[in-house]
Each structure stands twice: as structure tokens, then as C-alpha cells.
PyMOL Python script that loads the backbone (N, CA, C, O; Angstrom):
from pymol import cmd

cmd.read_pdbstr("""\
ATOM      1  N   MET A   1     146.725 102.866 172.758  1.00  0.00           N
ATOM      2  CA  MET A   1     145.366 102.393 172.609  1.00  0.00           C
ATOM      3  C   MET A   1     145.204 101.770 171.219  1.00  0.00           C
ATOM      4  O   MET A   1     144.367 100.884 171.045  1.00  0.00           O
ATOM      5  N   ARG A   2     145.967 102.205 170.250  1.00  0.00           N
ATOM      6  CA  ARG A   2     145.894 101.654 168.921  1.00  0.00           C
ATOM      7  C   ARG A   2     146.358 100.201 168.915  1.00  0.00           C
ATOM      8  O   ARG A   2     145.818  99.402 168.149  1.00  0.00           O
ATOM      9  N   THR A   3     147.335  99.827 169.737  1.00  0.00           N
ATOM     10  CA  THR A   3     147.778  98.455 169.780  1.00  0.00           C
ATOM     11  C   THR A   3     146.666  97.569 170.284  1.00  0.00           C
ATOM     12  O   THR A   3     146.495  96.464 169.770  1.00  0.00           O
ATOM     13  N   VAL A   4     145.915  97.995 171.250  1.00  0.00           N
ATOM     14  CA  VAL A   4     144.789  97.181 171.754  1.00  0.00           C
ATOM     15  C   VAL A   4     143.755  96.953 170.678  1.00  0.00           C
ATOM     16  O   VAL A   4     143.246  95.839 170.559  1.00  0.00           O
ATOM     17  N   LEU A   5     143.420  97.964 169.884  1.00  0.00           N
ATOM     18  CA  LEU A   5     142.465  97.870 168.864  1.00  0.00           C
ATOM     19  C   LEU A   5     142.948  96.875 167.761  1.00  0.00           C
ATOM     20  O   LEU A   5     142.173  96.042 167.291  1.00  0.00           O
ATOM     21  N   ILE A   6     144.194  96.979 167.376  1.00  0.00           N
ATOM     22  CA  ILE A   6     144.776  96.125 166.372  1.00  0.00           C
ATOM     23  C   ILE A   6     144.762  94.659 166.845  1.00  0.00           C
ATOM     24  O   ILE A   6     144.394  93.752 166.099  1.00  0.00           O
ATOM     25  N   TYR A   7     145.169  94.459 168.095  1.00  0.00           N
ATOM     26  CA  TYR A   7     145.209  93.117 168.662  1.00  0.00           C
ATOM     27  C   TYR A   7     143.787  92.526 168.689  1.00  0.00           C
ATOM     28  O   TYR A   7     143.585  91.383 168.279  1.00  0.00           O
ATOM     29  N   SER A   8     142.827  93.287 169.159  1.00  0.00           N
ATOM     30  CA  SER A   8     141.451  92.827 169.267  1.00  0.00           C
ATOM     31  C   SER A   8     140.853  92.482 167.836  1.00  0.00           C
ATOM     32  O   SER A   8     140.175  91.469 167.664  1.00  0.00           O
ATOM     33  N   LEU A   9     141.134  93.355 166.849  1.00  0.00           N
ATOM     34  CA  LEU A   9     140.701  93.046 165.528  1.00  0.00           C
ATOM     35  C   LEU A   9     141.357  91.795 164.917  1.00  0.00           C
ATOM     36  O   LEU A   9     140.744  91.042 164.160  1.00  0.00           O
ATOM     37  N   SER A  10     142.617  91.619 165.283  1.00  0.00           N
ATOM     38  CA  SER A  10     143.342  90.442 164.820  1.00  0.00           C
ATOM     39  C   SER A  10     142.734  89.190 165.398  1.00  0.00           C
ATOM     40  O   SER A  10     142.548  88.205 164.684  1.00  0.00           O
ATOM     41  N   ARG A  11     142.413  89.208 166.704  1.00  0.00           N
ATOM     42  CA  ARG A  11     141.746  88.059 167.359  1.00  0.00           C
ATOM     43  C   ARG A  11     140.418  87.767 166.736  1.00  0.00           C
ATOM     44  O   ARG A  11     140.084  86.606 166.498  1.00  0.00           O
ATOM     45  N   LEU A  12     139.638  88.813 166.460  1.00  0.00           N
ATOM     46  CA  LEU A  12     138.339  88.673 165.854  1.00  0.00           C
ATOM     47  C   LEU A  12     138.441  88.119 164.443  1.00  0.00           C
ATOM     48  O   LEU A  12     137.616  87.298 164.041  1.00  0.00           O
ATOM     49  N   ALA A  13     139.447  88.558 163.679  1.00  0.00           N
ATOM     50  CA  ALA A  13     139.630  88.028 162.304  1.00  0.00           C
ATOM     51  C   ALA A  13     140.015  86.566 162.358  1.00  0.00           C
ATOM     52  O   ALA A  13     139.500  85.757 161.586  1.00  0.00           O
ATOM     53  N   LEU A  14     140.921  86.218 163.270  1.00  0.00           N
ATOM     54  CA  LEU A  14     141.279  84.832 163.409  1.00  0.00           C
ATOM     55  C   LEU A  14     140.043  83.921 163.781  1.00  0.00           C
ATOM     56  O   LEU A  14     139.876  82.830 163.237  1.00  0.00           O
ATOM     57  N   PHE A  15     139.235  84.397 164.682  1.00  0.00           N
ATOM     58  CA  PHE A  15     138.044  83.681 165.085  1.00  0.00           C
ATOM     59  C   PHE A  15     137.096  83.509 163.882  1.00  0.00           C
ATOM     60  O   PHE A  15     136.573  82.419 163.654  1.00  0.00           O
ATOM     61  N   ALA A  16     136.879  84.589 163.120  1.00  0.00           N
ATOM     62  CA  ALA A  16     136.017  84.576 161.975  1.00  0.00           C
ATOM     63  C   ALA A  16     136.536  83.564 160.916  1.00  0.00           C
ATOM     64  O   ALA A  16     135.782  82.752 160.379  1.00  0.00           O
ATOM     65  N   ALA A  17     137.848  83.653 160.648  1.00  0.00           N
ATOM     66  CA  ALA A  17     138.408  82.746 159.668  1.00  0.00           C
ATOM     67  C   ALA A  17     138.276  81.284 160.080  1.00  0.00           C
ATOM     68  O   ALA A  17     137.951  80.406 159.280  1.00  0.00           O
ATOM     69  N   THR A  18     138.541  81.066 161.355  1.00  0.00           N
ATOM     70  CA  THR A  18     138.417  79.664 161.882  1.00  0.00           C
ATOM     71  C   THR A  18     137.003  79.188 161.796  1.00  0.00           C
ATOM     72  O   THR A  18     136.748  78.060 161.374  1.00  0.00           O
ATOM     73  N   ALA A  19     136.062  80.037 162.194  1.00  0.00           N
ATOM     74  CA  ALA A  19     134.641  79.620 162.156  1.00  0.00           C
ATOM     75  C   ALA A  19     134.244  79.410 160.677  1.00  0.00           C
ATOM     76  O   ALA A  19     133.478  78.491 160.388  1.00  0.00           O
ATOM     77  N   GLY A  20     134.732  80.220 159.752  1.00  0.00           N
ATOM     78  CA  GLY A  20     134.406  79.993 158.369  1.00  0.00           C
ATOM     79  C   GLY A  20     134.891  78.673 157.796  1.00  0.00           C
ATOM     80  O   GLY A  20     134.196  77.974 157.059  1.00  0.00           O
ATOM     81  N   VAL A  21     136.144  78.368 158.186  1.00  0.00           N
ATOM     82  CA  VAL A  21     136.686  77.088 157.706  1.00  0.00           C
ATOM     83  C   VAL A  21     135.953  75.886 158.326  1.00  0.00           C
ATOM     84  O   VAL A  21     135.692  74.884 157.660  1.00  0.00           O
ATOM     85  N   LEU A  22     135.631  76.020 159.624  1.00  0.00           N
ATOM     86  CA  LEU A  22     134.887  74.950 160.241  1.00  0.00           C
ATOM     87  C   LEU A  22     133.492  74.786 159.657  1.00  0.00           C
ATOM     88  O   LEU A  22     132.984  73.671 159.535  1.00  0.00           O
ATOM     89  N   PHE A  23     132.890  75.890 159.305  1.00  0.00           N
ATOM     90  CA  PHE A  23     131.531  75.851 158.700  1.00  0.00           C
ATOM     91  C   PHE A  23     131.597  75.130 157.337  1.00  0.00           C
ATOM     92  O   PHE A  23     130.725  74.323 157.014  1.00  0.00           O
ATOM     93  N   LEU A  24     132.638  75.430 156.550  1.00  0.00           N
ATOM     94  CA  LEU A  24     132.819  74.760 155.298  1.00  0.00           C
ATOM     95  C   LEU A  24     133.079  73.281 155.446  1.00  0.00           C
ATOM     96  O   LEU A  24     132.687  72.478 154.599  1.00  0.00           O
ATOM     97  N   VAL A  25     133.737  72.929 156.521  1.00  0.00           N
ATOM     98  CA  VAL A  25     134.059  71.501 156.790  1.00  0.00           C
ATOM     99  C   VAL A  25     132.735  70.772 157.242  1.00  0.00           C
ATOM    100  O   VAL A  25     132.586  69.566 157.041  1.00  0.00           O
ATOM    101  N   GLY A  26     131.842  71.500 157.821  1.00  0.00           N
ATOM    102  CA  GLY A  26     130.554  70.850 158.201  1.00  0.00           C
ATOM    103  C   GLY A  26     130.151  71.035 159.646  1.00  0.00           C
ATOM    104  O   GLY A  26     129.110  70.522 160.056  1.00  0.00           O
ATOM    105  N   ALA A  27     130.928  71.739 160.422  1.00  0.00           N
ATOM    106  CA  ALA A  27     130.583  71.954 161.817  1.00  0.00           C
ATOM    107  C   ALA A  27     129.403  72.979 161.864  1.00  0.00           C
ATOM    108  O   ALA A  27     129.384  73.941 161.096  1.00  0.00           O
ATOM    109  N   ARG A  28     128.452  72.757 162.755  1.00  0.00           N
ATOM    110  CA  ARG A  28     127.340  73.641 162.898  1.00  0.00           C
ATOM    111  C   ARG A  28     127.018  73.809 164.401  1.00  0.00           C
ATOM    112  O   ARG A  28     127.382  72.988 165.243  1.00  0.00           O
ATOM    113  N   GLY A  29     126.317  74.920 164.681  1.00  0.00           N
ATOM    114  CA  GLY A  29     125.750  75.116 165.977  1.00  0.00           C
ATOM    115  C   GLY A  29     126.823  75.281 167.093  1.00  0.00           C
ATOM    116  O   GLY A  29     127.832  75.968 166.932  1.00  0.00           O
ATOM    117  N   PHE A  30     126.540  74.617 168.211  1.00  0.00           N
ATOM    118  CA  PHE A  30     127.418  74.743 169.390  1.00  0.00           C
ATOM    119  C   PHE A  30     128.824  74.188 169.097  1.00  0.00           C
ATOM    120  O   PHE A  30     129.823  74.727 169.572  1.00  0.00           O
ATOM    121  N   LEU A  31     128.885  73.084 168.295  1.00  0.00           N
ATOM    122  CA  LEU A  31     130.178  72.480 168.013  1.00  0.00           C
ATOM    123  C   LEU A  31     131.046  73.508 167.188  1.00  0.00           C
ATOM    124  O   LEU A  31     132.248  73.631 167.424  1.00  0.00           O
ATOM    125  N   LEU A  32     130.427  74.217 166.248  1.00  0.00           N
ATOM    126  CA  LEU A  32     131.129  75.239 165.494  1.00  0.00           C
ATOM    127  C   LEU A  32     131.711  76.351 166.431  1.00  0.00           C
ATOM    128  O   LEU A  32     132.876  76.741 166.348  1.00  0.00           O
ATOM    129  N   LEU A  33     130.832  76.806 167.293  1.00  0.00           N
ATOM    130  CA  LEU A  33     131.271  77.870 168.232  1.00  0.00           C
ATOM    131  C   LEU A  33     132.357  77.379 169.140  1.00  0.00           C
ATOM    132  O   LEU A  33     133.358  78.081 169.288  1.00  0.00           O
ATOM    133  N   ALA A  34     132.241  76.195 169.780  1.00  0.00           N
ATOM    134  CA  ALA A  34     133.226  75.695 170.710  1.00  0.00           C
ATOM    135  C   ALA A  34     134.572  75.435 169.995  1.00  0.00           C
ATOM    136  O   ALA A  34     135.627  75.793 170.519  1.00  0.00           O
ATOM    137  N   LEU A  35     134.534  74.830 168.831  1.00  0.00           N
ATOM    138  CA  LEU A  35     135.749  74.518 168.090  1.00  0.00           C
ATOM    139  C   LEU A  35     136.430  75.816 167.634  1.00  0.00           C
ATOM    140  O   LEU A  35     137.655  75.928 167.687  1.00  0.00           O
ATOM    141  N   ALA A  36     135.650  76.770 167.197  1.00  0.00           N
ATOM    142  CA  ALA A  36     136.222  78.041 166.688  1.00  0.00           C
ATOM    143  C   ALA A  36     136.880  78.777 167.841  1.00  0.00           C
ATOM    144  O   ALA A  36     137.970  79.321 167.662  1.00  0.00           O
ATOM    145  N   ILE A  37     136.279  78.817 168.988  1.00  0.00           N
ATOM    146  CA  ILE A  37     136.891  79.469 170.147  1.00  0.00           C
ATOM    147  C   ILE A  37     138.190  78.797 170.540  1.00  0.00           C
ATOM    148  O   ILE A  37     139.203  79.455 170.780  1.00  0.00           O
ATOM    149  N   LEU A  38     138.142  77.473 170.602  1.00  0.00           N
ATOM    150  CA  LEU A  38     139.307  76.718 171.028  1.00  0.00           C
ATOM    151  C   LEU A  38     140.459  76.831 170.005  1.00  0.00           C
ATOM    152  O   LEU A  38     141.587  77.143 170.387  1.00  0.00           O
ATOM    153  N   ILE A  39     140.204  76.599 168.805  1.00  0.00           N
ATOM    154  CA  ILE A  39     141.241  76.611 167.739  1.00  0.00           C
ATOM    155  C   ILE A  39     141.794  78.051 167.549  1.00  0.00           C
ATOM    156  O   ILE A  39     143.009  78.239 167.486  1.00  0.00           O
ATOM    157  N   SER A  40     140.917  79.042 167.461  1.00  0.00           N
ATOM    158  CA  SER A  40     141.432  80.402 167.257  1.00  0.00           C
ATOM    159  C   SER A  40     142.233  80.859 168.480  1.00  0.00           C
ATOM    160  O   SER A  40     143.178  81.635 168.343  1.00  0.00           O
ATOM    161  N   GLY A  41     141.861  80.382 169.675  1.00  0.00           N
ATOM    162  CA  GLY A  41     142.636  80.758 170.847  1.00  0.00           C
ATOM    163  C   GLY A  41     144.077  80.198 170.768  1.00  0.00           C
ATOM    164  O   GLY A  41     145.055  80.885 171.063  1.00  0.00           O
ATOM    165  N   VAL A  42     144.153  78.944 170.363  1.00  0.00           N
ATOM    166  CA  VAL A  42     145.507  78.335 170.303  1.00  0.00           C
ATOM    167  C   VAL A  42     146.325  79.016 169.156  1.00  0.00           C
ATOM    168  O   VAL A  42     147.512  79.301 169.309  1.00  0.00           O
ATOM    169  N   VAL A  43     145.684  79.247 168.078  1.00  0.00           N
ATOM    170  CA  VAL A  43     146.403  79.889 166.904  1.00  0.00           C
ATOM    171  C   VAL A  43     146.818  81.268 167.269  1.00  0.00           C
ATOM    172  O   VAL A  43     147.934  81.673 166.944  1.00  0.00           O
ATOM    173  N   SER A  44     145.960  82.030 167.944  1.00  0.00           N
ATOM    174  CA  SER A  44     146.323  83.404 168.299  1.00  0.00           C
ATOM    175  C   SER A  44     147.421  83.437 169.355  1.00  0.00           C
ATOM    176  O   SER A  44     148.242  84.354 169.372  1.00  0.00           O
ATOM    177  N   PHE A  45     147.438  82.451 170.223  1.00  0.00           N
ATOM    178  CA  PHE A  45     148.494  82.374 171.186  1.00  0.00           C
ATOM    179  C   PHE A  45     149.864  82.300 170.553  1.00  0.00           C
ATOM    180  O   PHE A  45     150.822  82.917 171.019  1.00  0.00           O
ATOM    181  N   VAL A  46     149.936  81.534 169.486  1.00  0.00           N
ATOM    182  CA  VAL A  46     151.148  81.365 168.770  1.00  0.00           C
ATOM    183  C   VAL A  46     151.489  82.498 167.823  1.00  0.00           C
ATOM    184  O   VAL A  46     152.611  83.005 167.826  1.00  0.00           O
ATOM    185  N   LEU A  47     150.513  82.895 167.008  1.00  0.00           N
ATOM    186  CA  LEU A  47     150.744  83.885 165.969  1.00  0.00           C
ATOM    187  C   LEU A  47     150.751  85.323 166.456  1.00  0.00           C
ATOM    188  O   LEU A  47     151.409  86.179 165.863  1.00  0.00           O
ATOM    189  N   LEU A  48     150.024  85.593 167.531  1.00  0.00           N
ATOM    190  CA  LEU A  48     149.904  87.010 167.928  1.00  0.00           C
ATOM    191  C   LEU A  48     150.702  87.323 169.236  1.00  0.00           C
ATOM    192  O   LEU A  48     150.360  88.247 169.974  1.00  0.00           O
ATOM    193  N   SER A  49     151.725  86.561 169.484  1.00  0.00           N
ATOM    194  CA  SER A  49     152.472  86.737 170.747  1.00  0.00           C
ATOM    195  C   SER A  49     153.166  88.134 170.760  1.00  0.00           C
ATOM    196  O   SER A  49     153.221  88.803 171.793  1.00  0.00           O
ATOM    197  N   ARG A  50     153.678  88.537 169.607  1.00  0.00           N
ATOM    198  CA  ARG A  50     154.373  89.833 169.558  1.00  0.00           C
ATOM    199  C   ARG A  50     153.379  90.991 169.803  1.00  0.00           C
ATOM    200  O   ARG A  50     153.663  91.957 170.511  1.00  0.00           O
ATOM    201  N   GLN A  51     152.204  90.831 169.176  1.00  0.00           N
ATOM    202  CA  GLN A  51     151.177  91.894 169.395  1.00  0.00           C
ATOM    203  C   GLN A  51     150.688  91.892 170.829  1.00  0.00           C
ATOM    204  O   GLN A  51     150.427  92.952 171.398  1.00  0.00           O
ATOM    205  N   ARG A  52     150.558  90.680 171.435  1.00  0.00           N
ATOM    206  CA  ARG A  52     150.117  90.568 172.829  1.00  0.00           C
ATOM    207  C   ARG A  52     151.133  91.261 173.769  1.00  0.00           C
ATOM    208  O   ARG A  52     150.750  91.955 174.711  1.00  0.00           O
ATOM    209  N   ASP A  53     152.384  91.061 173.497  1.00  0.00           N
ATOM    210  CA  ASP A  53     153.441  91.729 174.259  1.00  0.00           C
ATOM    211  C   ASP A  53     153.356  93.275 174.177  1.00  0.00           C
ATOM    212  O   ASP A  53     153.520  93.987 175.168  1.00  0.00           O
ATOM    213  N   ALA A  54     153.094  93.742 172.957  1.00  0.00           N
ATOM    214  CA  ALA A  54     152.979  95.172 172.739  1.00  0.00           C
ATOM    215  C   ALA A  54     151.727  95.733 173.477  1.00  0.00           C
ATOM    216  O   ALA A  54     151.788  96.825 174.042  1.00  0.00           O
ATOM    217  N   VAL A  55     150.631  95.006 173.470  1.00  0.00           N
ATOM    218  CA  VAL A  55     149.459  95.384 174.192  1.00  0.00           C
ATOM    219  C   VAL A  55     149.709  95.433 175.676  1.00  0.00           C
ATOM    220  O   VAL A  55     149.285  96.369 176.354  1.00  0.00           O
ATOM    221  N   SER A  56     150.395  94.436 176.182  1.00  0.00           N
ATOM    222  CA  SER A  56     150.729  94.362 177.584  1.00  0.00           C
ATOM    223  C   SER A  56     151.569  95.561 178.037  1.00  0.00           C
ATOM    224  O   SER A  56     151.276  96.181 179.060  1.00  0.00           O
ATOM    225  N   SER A  57     152.604  95.878 177.274  1.00  0.00           N
ATOM    226  CA  SER A  57     153.437  97.027 177.657  1.00  0.00           C
ATOM    227  C   SER A  57     152.671  98.335 177.534  1.00  0.00           C
ATOM    228  O   SER A  57     152.863  99.247 178.337  1.00  0.00           O
ATOM    229  N   SER A  58     151.801  98.430 176.530  1.00  0.00           N
ATOM    230  CA  SER A  58     150.988  99.658 176.346  1.00  0.00           C
ATOM    231  C   SER A  58     150.029  99.842 177.555  1.00  0.00           C
ATOM    232  O   SER A  58     149.921 100.942 178.097  1.00  0.00           O
ATOM    233  N   VAL A  59     149.347  98.772 177.962  1.00  0.00           N
ATOM    234  CA  VAL A  59     148.427  98.871 179.091  1.00  0.00           C
ATOM    235  C   VAL A  59     149.162  99.169 180.379  1.00  0.00           C
ATOM    236  O   VAL A  59     148.700  99.975 181.187  1.00  0.00           O
ATOM    237  N   THR A  60     150.288  98.536 180.576  1.00  0.00           N
ATOM    238  CA  THR A  60     151.093  98.763 181.818  1.00  0.00           C
ATOM    239  C   THR A  60     151.582 100.174 181.884  1.00  0.00           C
ATOM    240  O   THR A  60     151.574 100.797 182.945  1.00  0.00           O
ATOM    241  N   GLU A  61     152.015 100.689 180.743  1.00  0.00           N
ATOM    242  CA  GLU A  61     152.543 102.089 180.658  1.00  0.00           C
ATOM    243  C   GLU A  61     151.422 103.062 180.959  1.00  0.00           C
ATOM    244  O   GLU A  61     151.622 104.039 181.681  1.00  0.00           O
ATOM    245  N   ARG A  62     150.220 102.797 180.400  1.00  0.00           N
ATOM    246  CA  ARG A  62     149.114 103.690 180.627  1.00  0.00           C
ATOM    247  C   ARG A  62     148.647 103.683 182.069  1.00  0.00           C
ATOM    248  O   ARG A  62     148.305 104.729 182.621  1.00  0.00           O
ATOM    249  N   ALA A  63     148.631 102.491 182.689  1.00  0.00           N
ATOM    250  CA  ALA A  63     148.212 102.335 184.069  1.00  0.00           C
ATOM    251  C   ALA A  63     149.193 103.073 184.993  1.00  0.00           C
ATOM    252  O   ALA A  63     148.770 103.747 185.932  1.00  0.00           O
ATOM    253  N   SER A  64     150.509 102.946 184.727  1.00  0.00           N
ATOM    254  CA  SER A  64     151.449 103.628 185.561  1.00  0.00           C
ATOM    255  C   SER A  64     151.356 105.123 185.399  1.00  0.00           C
ATOM    256  O   SER A  64     151.539 105.857 186.370  1.00  0.00           O
ATOM    257  N   ARG A  65     151.073 105.606 184.178  1.00  0.00           N
ATOM    258  CA  ARG A  65     150.898 107.033 183.960  1.00  0.00           C
ATOM    259  C   ARG A  65     149.644 107.578 184.706  1.00  0.00           C
ATOM    260  O   ARG A  65     149.680 108.693 185.226  1.00  0.00           O
ATOM    261  N   ILE A  66     148.579 106.821 184.755  1.00  0.00           N
ATOM    262  CA  ILE A  66     147.374 107.187 185.474  1.00  0.00           C
ATOM    263  C   ILE A  66     147.671 107.222 186.978  1.00  0.00           C
ATOM    264  O   ILE A  66     147.271 108.145 187.687  1.00  0.00           O
ATOM    265  N   GLN A  67     148.371 106.208 187.433  1.00  0.00           N
ATOM    266  CA  GLN A  67     148.672 106.143 188.862  1.00  0.00           C
ATOM    267  C   GLN A  67     149.612 107.299 189.237  1.00  0.00           C
ATOM    268  O   GLN A  67     149.448 107.882 190.308  1.00  0.00           O
ATOM    269  N   ARG A  68     150.555 107.634 188.418  1.00  0.00           N
ATOM    270  CA  ARG A  68     151.440 108.739 188.671  1.00  0.00           C
ATOM    271  C   ARG A  68     150.690 110.084 188.731  1.00  0.00           C
ATOM    272  O   ARG A  68     150.947 110.926 189.591  1.00  0.00           O
ATOM    273  N   ASN A  69     149.757 110.246 187.785  1.00  0.00           N
ATOM    274  CA  ASN A  69     148.934 111.497 187.789  1.00  0.00           C
ATOM    275  C   ASN A  69     148.078 111.643 189.016  1.00  0.00           C
ATOM    276  O   ASN A  69     147.915 112.734 189.562  1.00  0.00           O
ATOM    277  N   LEU A  70     147.503 110.460 189.465  1.00  0.00           N
ATOM    278  CA  LEU A  70     146.709 110.490 190.664  1.00  0.00           C
ATOM    279  C   LEU A  70     147.565 110.818 191.881  1.00  0.00           C
ATOM    280  O   LEU A  70     147.121 111.552 192.764  1.00  0.00           O
ATOM    281  N   ALA A  71     148.753 110.300 191.942  1.00  0.00           N
ATOM    282  CA  ALA A  71     149.646 110.563 193.091  1.00  0.00           C
ATOM    283  C   ALA A  71     150.060 112.045 193.038  1.00  0.00           C
ATOM    284  O   ALA A  71     150.113 112.674 194.095  1.00  0.00           O
ATOM    285  N   GLU A  72     150.347 112.621 191.897  1.00  0.00           N
ATOM    286  CA  GLU A  72     150.675 113.987 191.809  1.00  0.00           C
ATOM    287  C   GLU A  72     149.502 114.880 192.237  1.00  0.00           C
ATOM    288  O   GLU A  72     149.707 115.878 192.927  1.00  0.00           O
ATOM    289  N   GLY A  73     148.291 114.531 191.837  1.00  0.00           N
ATOM    290  CA  GLY A  73     147.159 115.262 192.184  1.00  0.00           C
ATOM    291  C   GLY A  73     146.886 115.230 193.716  1.00  0.00           C
ATOM    292  O   GLY A  73     146.490 116.235 194.307  1.00  0.00           O
ATOM    293  N   ALA A  74     147.107 114.064 194.325  1.00  0.00           N
ATOM    294  CA  ALA A  74     146.950 113.945 195.768  1.00  0.00           C
ATOM    295  C   ALA A  74     147.982 114.774 196.480  1.00  0.00           C
ATOM    296  O   ALA A  74     147.679 115.378 197.508  1.00  0.00           O
ATOM    297  N   ALA A  75     149.206 114.824 195.961  1.00  0.00           N
ATOM    298  CA  ALA A  75     150.269 115.542 196.583  1.00  0.00           C
ATOM    299  C   ALA A  75     149.988 117.064 196.520  1.00  0.00           C
ATOM    300  O   ALA A  75     150.286 117.813 197.450  1.00  0.00           O
ATOM    301  N   ARG A  76     149.398 117.483 195.373  1.00  0.00           N
ATOM    302  CA  ARG A  76     148.992 118.911 195.236  1.00  0.00           C
ATOM    303  C   ARG A  76     147.878 119.247 196.217  1.00  0.00           C
ATOM    304  O   ARG A  76     147.875 120.336 196.790  1.00  0.00           O
ATOM    305  N   GLU A  77     146.946 118.346 196.418  1.00  0.00           N
ATOM    306  CA  GLU A  77     145.892 118.597 197.381  1.00  0.00           C
ATOM    307  C   GLU A  77     146.411 118.655 198.826  1.00  0.00           C
ATOM    308  O   GLU A  77     145.935 119.440 199.647  1.00  0.00           O
ATOM    309  N   ASP A  78     147.364 117.832 199.094  1.00  0.00           N
ATOM    310  CA  ASP A  78     147.954 117.845 200.421  1.00  0.00           C
ATOM    311  C   ASP A  78     148.669 119.135 200.748  1.00  0.00           C
ATOM    312  O   ASP A  78     148.630 119.580 201.895  1.00  0.00           O
ATOM    313  N   THR A  79     149.328 119.756 199.769  1.00  0.00           N
ATOM    314  CA  THR A  79     150.023 121.001 199.986  1.00  0.00           C
ATOM    315  C   THR A  79     149.094 122.187 200.133  1.00  0.00           C
ATOM    316  O   THR A  79     149.429 123.192 200.760  1.00  0.00           O
ATOM    317  N   ASP A  80     147.910 122.048 199.536  1.00  0.00           N
ATOM    318  CA  ASP A  80     146.917 123.168 199.672  1.00  0.00           C
ATOM    319  C   ASP A  80     146.259 123.069 201.006  1.00  0.00           C
ATOM    320  O   ASP A  80     145.403 123.891 201.335  1.00  0.00           O
TER     321      ASP A  80
END
""", "prot")
cmd.dss("prot")
cmd.show_as("cartoon", "prot")
cmd.util.cbc("prot")
cmd.orient("prot")
């Protein structure tokens, strides 16, 4: 769960930094928002790929653990 939080905060920081730079350059309003989303998305795709892979494996592992626990619980119910 920690990896998801770190990745999310990294994405948010990249968005804020991009928006700040665009604001200083002179972008305002909807243009600022649209450009910040687009540019920070591309930059995070490149810079945060390792963190994205860690989040993916963490989420997949947690989902399989939950699924396994549900299956074990159902099997215990069936034996009762």
C-alpha cells in the first residue's frame, strides 16, 4: 500500500511542478490545466515507470491474496 501512496504523491508533485512552470511561463485557466495534465502525464510515463511497475505488482499481489482468502473461506463454509 505504501508503494501506491508514494506513486500517487510523485504524480501529484509532477503535476504541481508542471503547473507551476506553465504558470510562470504565462499559461492561465483551462490552458494551464490541460497542458499541465498532458505534460505531467508524459513525463510521469517516462520517469515513474519503475514505480508504476512496483505499484502494479503490489496491487496484483494484494488482489490474489484477497481472492485466495475468499476461496479458503468458501471452502471452509462448504465443509461445515
